[in-house]
MITOR-489937 format. One record per residue: chain; residue number from 1; residue in one letter; x, y, z of N, C-alpha, C in turn. Coordinates in Angstrom, 2 decimals. Layout:
REM residues N
NODE_unit_pos_code_n.xx_n.yy_n.zz_ca.xx_ca.yy_ca.zz_c.xx_c.yy_c.zz
NODE_A_NUM_A_X_Y_Z_X_Y_Z_X_Y_Z
...
This chain:
REM residues 64
NODE_unit_pos_code_n.xx_n.yy_n.zz_ca.xx_ca.yy_ca.zz_c.xx_c.yy_c.zz
NODE_A_1_M_53.07_79.17_85.73_52.95_77.80_86.30_52.92_77.56_87.69
NODE_A_2_L_52.23_76.96_88.70_52.45_76.82_89.88_53.01_75.59_90.22
NODE_A_3_K_53.72_75.72_91.11_54.54_74.31_91.35_54.01_74.31_93.37
NODE_A_4_E_53.98_72.66_93.54_53.87_72.66_94.51_55.16_72.17_95.64
NODE_A_5_Y_55.71_73.12_96.40_56.85_72.78_97.28_56.89_72.43_98.58
NODE_A_6_K_56.80_71.39_99.12_56.65_70.72_100.67_58.09_70.73_101.13
NODE_A_7_L_57.76_71.36_102.62_58.79_71.58_103.67_59.56_70.60_104.06
NODE_A_8_R_60.40_69.46_104.21_60.67_68.64_105.07_61.15_69.18_106.33
NODE_A_9_G_60.98_68.41_107.17_61.82_68.46_108.65_60.63_69.94_109.46
NODE_A_10_S_61.50_70.51_110.21_61.06_71.82_110.81_61.77_72.94_110.29
NODE_A_11_P_61.39_73.84_109.50_62.31_74.78_109.32_62.28_75.77_110.08
NODE_A_12_Q_63.72_76.49_110.47_63.92_77.63_111.95_64.10_78.78_110.86
NODE_A_13_I_63.45_80.08_111.36_63.49_81.03_110.60_64.67_82.12_111.96
NODE_A_14_V_65.09_82.78_111.20_65.71_83.53_112.29_65.69_85.00_111.74
NODE_A_15_R_64.71_85.61_112.68_64.67_87.00_112.22_65.63_87.98_111.79
NODE_A_16_N_66.88_87.87_112.50_67.40_88.88_112.32_68.35_88.36_110.98
NODE_A_17_E_68.09_87.37_110.08_68.82_87.38_108.78_67.91_87.76_107.49
NODE_A_18_F_66.70_88.36_107.93_65.64_88.55_106.84_65.34_90.36_107.10
NODE_A_19_D_64.97_90.90_106.10_64.44_92.73_106.31_63.15_92.88_105.64
NODE_A_20_C_62.68_94.22_105.41_61.27_94.05_105.24_61.40_95.23_104.42
NODE_A_21_K_60.84_95.75_102.92_60.41_96.95_102.52_59.04_97.05_102.56
NODE_A_22_Q_58.48_98.64_102.37_57.22_98.85_102.38_57.22_99.83_100.77
NODE_A_23_F_56.00_99.06_99.93_55.92_99.94_98.90_54.65_100.63_98.40
NODE_A_24_L_54.40_101.50_98.10_52.56_101.80_97.53_52.68_101.43_95.98
NODE_A_25_V_51.83_100.70_95.90_51.25_100.16_94.76_49.98_100.74_94.25
NODE_A_26_P_49.61_100.97_92.83_48.43_101.49_92.58_47.50_100.25_92.38
NODE_A_27_S_46.09_100.25_93.26_45.08_99.18_92.73_44.58_99.40_91.49
NODE_A_28_H_43.01_98.77_91.69_42.68_98.72_89.95_41.92_100.55_89.76
NODE_A_29_D_41.55_100.99_91.12_40.94_102.26_91.08_42.10_103.28_91.09
NODE_A_30_G_43.46_103.05_91.06_44.12_103.93_91.57_44.70_104.48_93.04
NODE_A_31_E_44.01_103.63_94.02_44.32_104.20_94.92_45.35_103.46_95.57
NODE_A_32_A_46.59_103.93_96.25_47.47_103.70_96.60_47.24_102.22_97.70
NODE_A_33_V_47.97_101.48_97.44_47.44_99.84_98.42_49.26_99.74_99.04
NODE_A_34_P_49.34_99.54_100.45_50.86_99.27_101.07_51.19_97.94_100.32
NODE_A_35_L_52.14_97.45_99.98_52.43_96.09_99.55_53.82_96.12_100.28
NODE_A_36_N_54.30_94.77_101.77_55.21_94.33_102.14_56.16_93.26_101.65
NODE_A_37_V_57.25_93.63_101.71_58.16_92.92_101.18_59.35_92.13_101.74
NODE_A_38_Y_58.83_90.83_102.40_59.97_89.83_103.12_60.96_89.52_102.77
NODE_A_39_F_62.03_90.02_102.75_63.40_89.12_101.86_64.55_89.28_102.67
NODE_A_40_K_65.67_87.76_102.50_66.49_87.81_103.19_67.81_88.86_102.81
NODE_A_41_K_67.91_89.47_103.87_69.43_90.36_103.74_70.34_89.81_102.43
NODE_A_42_G_70.83_91.05_101.89_71.29_91.08_100.91_71.28_90.83_99.71
NODE_A_43_L_69.68_90.02_99.46_69.17_89.60_98.15_68.97_91.18_97.37
NODE_A_44_Q_69.20_90.70_96.11_68.83_92.02_95.55_67.51_92.14_94.99
NODE_A_45_L_66.56_93.25_95.12_65.15_93.17_94.58_65.15_93.86_93.12
NODE_A_46_N_65.59_93.23_92.23_65.49_93.43_90.79_64.78_92.24_89.98
NODE_A_47_R_63.64_92.17_90.11_62.91_91.10_89.75_63.20_89.84_89.15
NODE_A_48_K_64.33_89.61_89.40_65.06_87.82_88.90_65.16_87.26_89.67
NODE_A_49_N_64.00_87.20_91.05_64.72_86.28_92.16_63.04_85.65_92.48
NODE_A_50_R_62.79_84.30_92.70_61.68_83.53_92.65_61.06_84.29_94.15
NODE_A_51_T_59.75_83.80_94.20_58.83_84.67_95.08_58.14_83.86_95.47
NODE_A_52_L_57.45_83.85_96.93_56.27_83.49_96.68_55.05_84.30_97.54
NODE_A_53_L_53.90_84.58_96.61_52.75_85.65_96.90_51.89_85.24_97.54
NODE_A_54_E_51.73_86.16_98.73_50.71_85.61_99.14_49.78_86.76_99.58
NODE_A_55_G_47.96_86.67_99.06_47.29_87.63_99.57_46.38_87.92_100.55
NODE_A_56_Y_46.12_89.18_100.70_45.15_89.50_101.95_44.13_90.25_101.65
NODE_A_57_G_43.03_90.25_101.91_42.17_90.92_101.51_41.39_91.16_102.42
NODE_A_58_A_41.23_92.79_102.95_40.73_93.36_103.95_39.44_93.44_103.88
NODE_A_59_Y_38.07_93.80_105.19_36.75_93.88_104.63_36.02_93.16_104.66
NODE_A_60_G_35.96_91.65_105.29_34.97_90.90_105.00_35.99_89.67_104.23
NODE_A_61_L_36.77_90.06_103.27_37.69_88.94_102.41_38.98_88.81_103.22
NODE_A_62_N_39.19_87.29_103.12_40.29_87.05_104.15_41.14_85.73_103.39
NODE_A_63_L_42.46_85.34_103.60_42.84_84.05_103.32_42.09_82.81_104.11
NODE_A_64_N_41.70_81.64_103.53_41.28_80.63_104.27_42.54_79.40_103.32
């Protein structure tokens, strides 16, 4: 179920409060594709936290 969230005001992002990890995940044809996960420092990556997933396709496909 998708839910729409509206931001109020002007959110400020402090870059040094976040971290990034890169994982290689298999695509539908078995090719390893890099996946970057950005998260707030201290957050456990245990599949129990909500997330916002945004995809990007290369080679002529993009986000609109």
